[in-house]
N, C-alpha and C positions, 0 to 999 in steps of 0.2 A: 492724073492732072486735069481730067475733064471736068472735075468739080470746081477746080480753081477758076477756069475761064468763066463758067456761069456765075460763080459766087462773086467774081470781081466786078461783073457788070451790074448785077443786081444791087451790090452794096453801094455802088456809085450812082444809084438812081437811074440805072439804065444807060449810062454813058461811062465807058471805061476811061480811066484817067491815063493821060499819056506819061511817057517816061520823064518828062520835064513839063512843069506847069507853064503856060504862057506868062510873059512878062513884058514889061515896058520897054526893054532894051535888047532882047534876044528872042529868037524864035525857038518854039518848043521842038524837041525831038520826038519822033513817034515811037509807039509801041502799041501792040495790039492787045496786050493782057493775056494772050493764050500762051500755053506752055509751048516752048520751042519756037516761038514766032519772032523773038527778039533778034535784031540785026547784031553784027559782031561787035559793034561800038555801042550797043545799047546801055552798057554800063560805065560809059565814059561821062564824067561830070561836065555839064556845059556851063562854064563860068560866066558866060554872057547872058544867061536865062535868069534874070533877076528882076525885082522891082525894088527901087530906092525909096525907103520909108524913113520917117524921123519920129522919134518918141521921147517922151521925158521919163526917166527912170529915177526913182528914189533909192539912194543906196542904204546899207545897213545902218549907216550913221545919220540918216534923215536928210542928206543932201541931195538935191535934184540935179540931174545931169541930162542935157540935151544930147541924144545919141542919133546919128544918121547912119544907117546901115543898109546893106544889100540882103534882100530876102529871097532866097531860092526856095520855091514852094513845091511841095508834093513831088519830089523826085523819087521815082521807083528805083528800089535799091537791089532787086533781084531780076534776073533775065526771064524767069519763068514764074511769075507771081500767082499765088493761089487767090489773092484778094488785094488788088492795088490800093484800095482804100486805106488799108492798114499797113501794107508792105511799101510805105513810102516814108520819106524823111523831108524835114525842112533844115535849111542851112542859113544862119544869119551871121553876116560878117560885118563888123564895125568899120565904118569909113571916117566919121568925124565924131569926136566926143567933146562937148562944150566948145565947138568951133575949131578944134585943133585936128588936123588930119592925122590918122593913126595907121600904121603899117601892121596888119595882122598876119602877115606871111608865115611867121614862125610862132604865132600865139598858141597857147594851150587850146585844146578843143574840149568843151564841155558837151558830153553826150548824155543828154538829160532825157530819160525815159519818163512817160507819164502814166505808167500803168498802175492800176489800183484794182485790188480784189482778183487779180489774174484775169481781169475782163479785158475786152478789145480796147485798144488805144489808137486813135487816129489824129493825124496832123493835117489831113487833106483839106479841111475847111478852115484852118487857121488863117488869120488875117495879119499875123505878125508874130515876133518872137514870143515865146511863152504861151503860145495858143493851143498847144496840144492838150488832149484830155481823155479820160476814160469815156467810153461811149456805152457802157451797160452797168446798170445799177445791180446790186446783189438781187438775185431772183430773175434777172434778165431784161429789165426795162431798158430800152434802147435810148432813152432820152439823155443826150449830153448835157442839156441845159440844167437838168436836175441832178447830175451825178454828184456824188459826194465830194468830188475834188473841187467843186465850185466854191464852196465856202466852209468855214469852220462851223461846228455844232454850237449850240447854246453853252456847252460846258467848256468851250474854248479849244476843242480838239477836232480833228478830222473824223468823220463818222467811219466806222469799220468798213473796209472795202474801199475807202476814198485813197486818193493819190495826192492830195494836197499837203502843203506844209504851213504851219501856223507859228508866228512869232509870240513873244512873251505877252504882247498886248492883245493877242487874239486875231491879228491881221494876217492875211495870206502873204506867203513868201514866194517869190518866183526866182529860183536860181538861174534860169536862163537869162532873165533880164539883168540880174546882178552881174552875171558873168559877162554879158554883152557890154555893160557900162563899165566893166574893168578892163576892156579891150580884148576878150577872149573871143574865139569863134565858137558859136553855139549850134550843135547838131541836135535836132529833136526827132527822134524816130518813132514811127508808129509800129504796132505789133498786133497780131492776131490774139484773140482771147477766148476764154472758155464758153461764153455764151453765143458765139457765132454758129449758126446753123444754116444749111443750104435747103434748097426746095425739096431734096429727097429726105430731109430729116437728119442728115449727118453733121455731126459737130466737128467742124473743121479748124477750131482754134484751141482745142484741148492740149494738154501737156504732150510733147514739149515744144509746141508751135511758137510760144512767146519767146523763149530763150533762143531758138533757132532763128527766128526773125531778127532779134537783137544782134546776134552774131553775124547775120548777113549784112546787117546795116554797118556794123563796124568794118566788116571786110569791104563794103562798098567804099566806105571813107578811105580806108587805107590803100585800096587799089587805085585811088585817084590822087595819090601823092603828087604834089606839083600843079594839080588842077583845082582841087578844094583848097582854099585858103587855110592856114593853120598847120601846126606840126602834128602829122598823123602818128607820130611816135609818142605823143603826149596827150593821149586821149584819156579824159577823166570822166567816168560815168557817175551818174546820180539817180536816185529813185527813192520813193517812199513806200512803205508797206509792202505789198507784193513787189512794186517796183524797186524797193530797196532789196528784196530778196533776189530779184533779177540783176540788180547791179552787183551784188555780192557774187552771184554765180558767173556773170561776165568776168569778174576779176579772178575768180578761182580756177575757172575752167578754160582759160584762154589757149587757143590752138589745139585743144584735146582732139584726137582723131575720132572720138566717140560720136561726134556730131557730123562727120564728113559726108556721109551718105545723105543725111537729112538736108544738109546745106546744098548739096549737088542737085538734089531733086527739085529745089526751087530756083536753081540757077544762080547761086551765090557766086560772088567774084572769087577768083583763085588768089587769095591774099590772107594775110594773118587776121585772126579775130582776137588777138591779145590786146589788152589795154593796159595803160600805164598806172591808173590809180582807180580806186573805188570809193564812192561816197554812198553810204547806205543808211537810211533813216528807218528805224523800227521795222527791220526786215523780218516778214512772215515766211520763214524758210525752215529747213530741216523737217519737212512735214510728216514724214513717216515716223518721227520720234515726238512730234509736237504735242500730242495728246498726253503722254506721260509727263513731259516737261511741265505742260500747263497745270496738271493736277499737283505736281510737286510744288509749284509756285502758289497757285490759287485755290487748291482744293478745299481749304478750310473757309475761304471767303464766301459770303452769301451771294445769291444773284440779286439782280436789281429789284426783284419782288420781295427780297428778305429771306427766301427760303434757301436750304442747303441743297447741293446737288447729291445724286446718289453716292454715298460714301463707300459703298462696297465697290462700285465701279471706280470710283476715284483712287482707292487704295490699291486696286489692281494696276491701274495705270502708273501709279507713282512707283510701284515696284518695277515695272517695265523701265521707267526712267532711270532707276538706280543701276540696273544691269547696263543700260546703254551708256550712261556716264562713266561707269567703271571701265568699260571696253575702250572708251576714247583715250584713257590715260593722259589726259591734258593736265598740265600745270598752270596754276593761276599766275597773274602778272605780278611783278614786284616780289618774287621769291615765295609766293604763298604755298606752293606745294601742289600735290596732286588733287584735283577737284573731284569731289564724290558727292553723292546725294546727302551725306551726313554733315559735310562741312560747307556746302555751296551757299547756304544761307549766311554763314560767317563771312564768306568771301564776297558776296554781293554787298553786304552791309559795310564791310571794311574798304573794299576796293572802290564802290560805286556810290552806295546810297549816302553814307555819311559825308564824303567829300562833296557830293552834289548838294545836300542840305546845307554844308558849311559855306559853299560858294554862294548860295542863294542868301543865306542869313547874313553873310559878311557884306554883301552889296546893298542891304537895307539900311536906312537911317537907324539911329538908336531908337528912336520912338517906334518906327514901324517893326523893328525887330522885337522890341519889348511886347508889342501887341500880338504878333505872330506866335512867340513863345508862349504867351499867356493863353492863346487858343489852342496850342498844340504842346500840351505839357508832357507828352511822351519824350520830347526831345530835351536832353541836358546840354546846355550850352556853357562850355567852360574853357577859358583860354583861347577863345576865338575858334572853337571846334565844336561841331555837333556830335552828339552821341545818342543812340537809341538801339533797341533790340529789334530782330527780325519780326518777331510777333507784333510788336507795336507798330511797325512799319506797315505790316499787312493790314492791321486795323485801320490805320491811317488811310490807306488806299481805298478801302470799303469794297463795294460790290465787284464782282468779277463780271466781265462782259459776256462770257460764253458758258454754255451748259457743258455737260460731259457725255460723250466725248466731245472735245471742242472743235476738232477738225475732220475727223472721220465719223460723222455723225451715224448713229445707228439707223436713222430713218433716211439717210442719204440727202439730207437737207443742206449740208455745209457746202459753201462754195468750193471747198476743195474736193468734194465728191464730185462735183461737176468738172472740175479741173482735170480730174483722172478719168473722165468719161472716155468712151471710144465708140467710134461709128454712130450709130443711132442711139446708143445708150448715154443718156444724158449724164448719168452719175454712176460711180462705182465705189465700192470699198477698196481702200488701198492699204489697209492694215489687217493682219490676221485677227487681231483682237476684235474688231468691230464686225469683220465678215463672219467669224465663228460665233459671235454673240447672236447674230441674226440668222445664220444658216446652218449652225451646228458645228461640232468639233472636227469633223472631217473636211470641212470646206477648204478650198485652196484658192489663192489669189490667182487671177488670170496671168498667164505665163509672161506676158509683155510687161507687167507692172514693176518688177525689180529693176529692169534696165531703165524704164521711163522715170522711176523715182530717183535712180542715180543721176539721170541727165537733169534733174530739176533741183539737185541739192549740192551746194558749195562745199559741204563738209568733206565728203570722200575725197575731193580734189586737194585738200589740205592735210587730211589725217591717214587715209589708206594708202594711197600712192601720191605723195605731194607732187603737184604739177609744177614742173620747172618754168613754165611760161605764164604762170599766174602773175597778177599784179603784186608788187612789193610794198604798195602804199595803200593804207585802209583808214577811212575816216567813218566811224560808226556812231550813231546817236539815236537815243530814244527817251521818252519820258518816263519818270519814276512811276507815274500812275497809269501807264499804258498797259492794260490787261488784255490787249488784242492776242498777245502769245506770251511765253514765259520769258522772264528776264534772263533766263540761262541761254536762250538761243543766240542772242548777240553776244553774250559774254563768252560763250563757247567758241563763236566765229572769231572773236578777237584773241582768245587764248591760242587757238590752232595757228592763226596767222603770226602771232607773236612767237610761237614755238619754232616757226621756220625762219625766224630772224627778220621777218617783214616789219616795217614801220607801221605801228597801230596806234591811232589816236581814237580813243573810245571813252566816251562818257554819257552820264545820264542827266536829263533836265529835271530839276526838282519840281514836284507837283504839276509837271506837265503831262498831257495825255498823247493819244495816237496822233502821229503826224507833226509833233512839236519840232521846231527848228529855231532855237532862240539865239544861235550864234552863226547866222548865214554869212556874215562879213568875215568871220574867222575862216570859214571853208574857202571863200574867195581868196583870201591871203594865203591859206595853206596850199592851194593849187599853185600859186605864183612861187611859193618856196620850194615845193618839191619838184617842180619843173624848171627851176632857176630862170623864171621869166622876168624880164624887165620890159615895160611897154615901150614901143617904139613909135615915133612920130615921123611924118614925112616932112 
């Protein structure tokens, strides 16, 4: 834990953040940032330590709302932090909405992480709700101002490794702001990430640091029942890309004892880390099987330069996906039957792609629909429904974003190689295929990797030994043109949760890319429905 004390001070510019940020109405409670130095009440939420702020929030329907809220800033959520700049959270509590006093005592809590690319995410410098963000670019750049979460790309999607959300018009979506305007309490946690390195060259934010931190933040919130406003039994997580993966993992792995020692090491509260519901947008997860899934989905698509990837490698990886998919024995939604590598294309088209195109086309004016269909002749439009083949869909999407292998790169250049680094080793192979391709057929994965991979993957908690403490409510979304990972990843997640009897709301946004969120208002309403929440006024 000596690393932590040093890293915490350095990351905060030489001044360790206290357990509660100073505010206009309450004194901050102290904390040294060193392991074991926290007082017995260090994890008690100070409800009086806040700043009152007012902001105008435009809802999903375009209406503006003036929201007055209490902003609790940079609250350290563990007693023995490794790095307080990242292991802190912000809490926003609505007080008045459009001049009407609201009572958020029993409101749902949106637990909105801002992780992108499995990089570090900090809320310590946020000036209000929705101010969290990833603080490392792919490749390790520390500049938050240029992080891919800041804006959409020219193509209308968030850059790979980003954590933002983009609506159908290409504008940025802030779920924390929308939730606050709906009268919900908003918790925005920071978390360590893969690019963090201390003065000795040790990478202290690699897996499983991010999920351990987010679990610790949930425990902090739940341990402060009656002090933190909101219903701590109605925590709904949200996240995009790697953040979507972590949101899924939070939901799947709630209260798993596999994390207990890691949580104890950072002084997490003695409380549940189970959440009520999961919202996940384009989750980049199931990483140890993601290379095979990617090639099954995008193997024949050219790269952005127009060239094909190594088809021998692609074929070998597709074979691995077929074996993995068969081992899951998952059944598709709506009575489809067992999902295999042979029929998954039919399933995706029938269950997701054609319904997505149908919704999109039905919403267009007759003139716009005619224009779109003339430009996309692969679609047959009949009886108000879209029809097309998987092969034509892949051609429509076009270039794949990633080379092969997409995640465990042969040259260790992928962000995921860094995610599974250890100690002073910045990057490691985490699949036998890539390891043996580079180091020979007798090479073995490092002994810690199987357990670490398990801790970072929601699927085992749903398929191998279903976790009884998992969330029972799932909201999963991604764009049809998102080639940051395979479409089978989220579809498998949905199928696994559905097989356990969980409520699953899963759909794809037609012609949208990475980070798409074209129905944010529906998510806010979904939270109200599943939590049975009715806004209260004072």
